[in-house]
C-alpha positions as CSV (number, residue, x, y, z in Angstrom):
1,M,132.0,194.9,11.6
2,S,134.6,196.5,13.1
3,E,132.0,197.1,16.8
4,V,131.6,193.3,16.7
5,L,135.2,192.1,16.4
6,A,136.0,194.7,19.0
7,R,133.3,193.4,21.0
8,V,134.8,189.1,20.3
9,G,138.2,190.7,20.9
10,D,138.5,192.1,23.8
11,K,140.5,190.7,26.4
12,W,137.1,190.6,29.5
13,T,134.7,189.4,26.7
14,V,137.3,186.1,26.0
15,L,137.3,185.5,29.6
16,V,133.6,185.9,30.2
17,V,133.1,183.9,27.4
18,G,134.9,180.8,28.1
19,T,133.8,180.7,31.7
20,L,130.6,181.0,31.3
21,G,131.5,177.7,28.8
22,D,131.4,175.6,31.6
23,G,127.8,177.7,32.9
24,P,126.1,179.4,33.8
25,K,127.4,181.3,37.1
26,R,126.5,184.4,39.4
27,F,128.0,187.6,39.8
28,N,131.1,187.1,42.8
29,E,131.7,183.6,41.3
30,L,132.7,185.2,37.9
31,R,134.8,187.9,39.6
32,R,135.9,185.6,41.4
33,A,136.9,183.2,38.5
34,L,138.7,185.7,36.8
35,G,140.5,187.0,39.3
36,S,141.5,190.7,38.4
37,I,138.3,192.4,37.3
38,S,136.8,195.2,38.8
39,Q,133.1,194.6,40.1
40,R,132.5,197.8,37.0
41,M,134.4,196.4,34.4
42,L,132.9,193.3,34.7
43,T,128.9,194.7,34.5
44,L,130.3,196.4,32.1
45,T,131.2,193.4,29.9
46,L,128.3,191.8,31.5
47,R,125.6,194.5,30.1
48,A,127.5,195.0,26.4
49,L,127.9,191.1,26.5
50,E,124.3,190.9,27.5
51,R,123.4,193.3,24.6
52,D,125.1,192.0,21.6
53,G,122.2,188.6,22.4
54,L,125.8,186.5,24.0
55,V,124.7,186.4,27.8
56,T,121.6,186.2,29.2
57,R,120.2,187.7,32.9
58,T,118.2,185.8,34.8
59,V,116.4,187.2,38.3
60,F,115.0,185.2,40.6
61,A,112.7,185.9,43.0
62,T,114.8,185.3,46.3
63,I,115.9,187.2,49.5
64,P,118.6,188.6,48.7
65,P,118.4,188.0,44.6
66,R,120.1,185.6,42.6
67,V,120.5,186.7,39.4
68,D,122.8,184.1,37.0
69,Y,124.8,184.9,33.8
70,E,124.5,182.3,30.8
71,L,125.4,182.6,27.7
72,T,123.6,181.6,25.0
73,R,123.1,179.7,21.5
74,L,124.6,183.0,20.1
75,G,127.6,183.1,23.1
76,H,128.0,179.3,22.7
77,S,129.2,179.7,19.1
78,L,131.6,181.9,20.1
79,L,133.2,179.5,22.1
80,D,135.0,177.2,20.1
81,P,136.8,180.4,18.4
82,V,137.5,182.0,22.2
83,S,139.2,178.9,23.3
84,G,141.3,178.2,19.5
85,L,142.3,182.1,21.2
86,S,142.9,180.8,24.4
87,L,145.4,177.8,22.9
88,W,147.2,179.9,20.8
89,A,148.0,182.5,23.7
90,R,149.5,179.4,26.3
91,Q,151.4,178.0,23.3
92,N,153.1,181.7,22.3
93,R,153.6,183.1,25.8
94,S,156.8,182.6,25.7
95,A,157.7,183.4,22.7
96,I,155.8,186.7,22.2
97,E,157.5,187.7,25.2
98,A,160.7,186.7,24.4
99,A,160.5,188.7,21.3
100,R,159.4,191.6,24.3
101,R,163.0,191.3,25.7
102,Q,164.8,191.4,22.0
103,F,162.7,194.5,21.2
104,D,162.9,196.6,24.0
105,A,166.8,196.1,24.3
106,A,167.2,196.9,20.9
107,E,165.4,199.8,21.4
108,R,167.5,200.7,24.5
109,R,170.4,200.7,22.9
110,R,169.6,203.1,20.1
């Protein structure tokens, strides 16, 4: 169970799954949508998601080759939990930042 939770709870997994929830995307579309992800990290994340059966990779025989990534049925079943987690993070971001500032200030006073 811990392996599965590590995969689905990973920052980049959550963001990639959420982005692919809108439909298939090419590698560079994903990279632009995610912003700060490196090419290597996106490649590793997509490979892991493909290995876990959450994403499919389709290669089209064009010049240059076109590769699309898309959620599988299993990947789509992860959208609701990921969306819920994302919503919770957005709703509670300010409270968490305030708690961190308070904690850090108390630590500095020690």
